[in-house]
C-alpha positions in Angstrom: -5.0 40.2 39.2 -3.2 41.6 36.2 -3.5 39.8 32.9 0.2 38.6 32.9 -0.3 36.9 36.2 -3.6 35.4 35.0 -1.9 33.9 31.9 0.9 32.4 34.0 -1.7 31.0 36.5 -3.6 29.4 33.6 -0.4 27.9 32.0 0.5 26.6 35.5 -2.8 24.9 35.8 -2.4 23.3 32.4 1.1 22.1 33.4 -0.3 20.6 36.6 -2.9 18.7 34.7 -0.3 17.5 32.2 2.1 16.4 34.9 -0.6 14.6 36.8 -1.7 12.6 33.8 1.9 11.9 32.9 2.6 10.7 36.5 -0.4 8.4 36.4 0.5 6.9 33.0 4.1 6.4 33.8 3.2 4.5 37.0 1.0 2.2 35.0 4.0 1.3 32.9 6.5 1.0 35.7 8.5 4.0 34.6 9.1 7.5 35.8 7.7 10.6 34.1 11.2 11.5 32.9 11.7 8.1 31.3 8.3 8.5 29.5 9.4 11.9 28.3 12.8 10.5 27.0 11.0 7.8 25.1 8.6 10.4 23.7 11.5 12.5 22.4 13.2 9.5 20.9 10.0 8.4 19.2 9.9 11.8 17.4 13.5 11.8 16.3 16.1 9.1 16.8 19.1 11.3 16.6 19.3 12.0 20.3 22.3 11.6 22.5 22.4 12.0 26.3 23.7 15.6 25.7 20.9 16.6 23.3 18.3 15.0 25.5 19.6 16.8 28.6 19.6 20.1 26.7 16.0 19.6 25.3 14.6 18.4 28.6 16.5 21.1 30.6 18.0 18.7 33.1 21.6 17.5 33.8 23.4 14.9 31.8 23.9 12.6 34.8 20.1 12.6 35.4 19.5 11.7 31.7 22.3 9.1 31.8 20.7 7.3 34.7 17.3 7.3 33.1 18.8 6.0 29.8 20.6 3.3 31.8 17.3 2.1 33.3 15.5 2.2 29.9 18.4 0.2 28.4 18.2 -2.4 31.2 14.4 -2.7 30.5 15.3 -3.2 26.8 13.2 -0.2 25.8 16.0 1.5 24.0 19.3 0.5 22.3 22.5 2.5 22.0 24.3 3.0 18.8 27.9 4.2 18.8 28.2 7.5 17.0 31.6 8.7 18.0 35.0 7.5 17.0 36.0 6.7 20.5 32.8 4.8 21.3 31.8 7.0 24.2 29.2 8.9 22.3 26.1 7.1 21.2 22.7 7.8 19.8 19.6 6.4 21.5 17.0 4.4 19.6 13.7 2.7 20.5 13.5 -1.1 20.5 10.3 -2.7 19.2 9.4 -3.2 22.9 10.0 0.5 23.5 7.9 1.5 20.5 5.0 -0.5 21.7 5.3 0.9 25.2 5.5 4.5 24.2 2.6 4.2 21.8 0.5 3.2 24.7 2.0 5.6 27.2 1.9 8.5 24.8 -1.9 8.5 25.1 -1.5 10.0 28.6 -2.6 13.4 27.2 -5.8 12.2 25.6 -8.0 13.9 28.2 -6.2 17.2 27.4 -6.6 16.6 23.7 -10.4 16.1 24.2 -10.6 19.5 25.9 -9.2 21.1 22.8 -12.2 19.9 20.8 -14.2 22.6 22.5 -12.3 25.3 20.8 -13.1 26.3 17.2 -10.5 26.6 14.5 -9.9 30.3 14.9 -9.4 29.9 18.7 -6.9 27.0 18.1 -5.0 29.1 15.6 -4.8 32.1 17.9 -3.7 29.9 20.8 -1.1 28.1 18.7 0.3 31.3 17.3 0.5 32.9 20.8 2.2 29.8 22.2 4.8 29.8 19.4 5.5 33.5 20.0 5.9 32.8 23.7 8.2 29.9 23.1 10.3 32.0 20.7 10.6 34.8 23.3 11.5 32.3 26.1 14.2 30.8 23.8 15.6 34.3 23.1 15.8 34.9 26.9 17.5 31.5 27.5 14.6 30.2 29.6 14.1 27.1 27.4 16.3 25.3 24.8 16.0 26.0 21.1 13.1 24.2 19.5 13.8 24.3 15.7 10.5 26.0 15.0 9.3 27.9 12.0 9.3 31.3 13.7 13.1 31.1 14.1 13.9 29.6 10.7 15.5 31.3 7.8 13.1 29.6 5.5 10.1 31.5 6.9 9.1 34.7 5.2 6.5 36.3 3.1 5.8 35.8 -0.5 4.8 38.2 -3.2 1.1 37.5 -2.5 1.6 38.7 1.1 1.0 35.3 2.8 1.4 35.8 6.5 3.7 32.8 6.8 5.5 31.4 3.8 8.1 28.6 3.7 10.7 29.3 1.1 12.1 25.8 1.4 8.7 24.2 0.4 7.7 27.3 -1.7 4.3 27.2 -0.1 2.2 29.4 2.2 1.7 28.0 5.7 -1.5 28.2 7.7 -0.9 28.9 11.4 -1.8 25.3 12.2 1.0 24.1 9.9 3.7 26.0 11.8 6.0 23.5 13.6 8.1 23.3 16.7 10.5 20.5 15.8 11.2 20.8 12.1 14.1 18.6 10.8 14.7 21.1 8.0 15.1 24.1 10.4 17.9 26.5 9.8 18.4 29.0 12.5 18.1 32.7 11.5 21.6 34.1 11.2 23.2 30.7 10.8 25.9 30.3 8.2 24.9 27.9 5.4 
């Protein structure tokens, strides 16, 4: 088996484990895996609309709308009007939703424990390779844009030759400090 096929097979096995754990945890909380993923996204950043969730999750707006409707009926989220006509709204966690997602978000704990068997250099190498793979997949349109350091205008090198340097923070970045979902992200080539 060629190395590319081996890498994809390895990633698929990790995905299978992740989805299995997510399925088990969502069942415990009476939700679907999609509903847990939506709550997880909202927990990280409360500026999501149905459209932005659909884009980030790679699924249709009607599917997200239905999941949001159920989450709203369970009082796990609240909608806040954000458009002039009232049809557009941002989605926010309620206190009940916060408590539930804090418990449900631990579904990946067994996977996190496996990472403790890697040393720091192995983790850095893996993280850097994953970031580069995500960047390439974004460029090819396989996944939505992730607002990560590798595609940001703020990332560069400094006069001391730091491999990664954030011009916004005026600080060198370790590989472990590189982010996927940075609120200060400015896409390369974007007009400021």
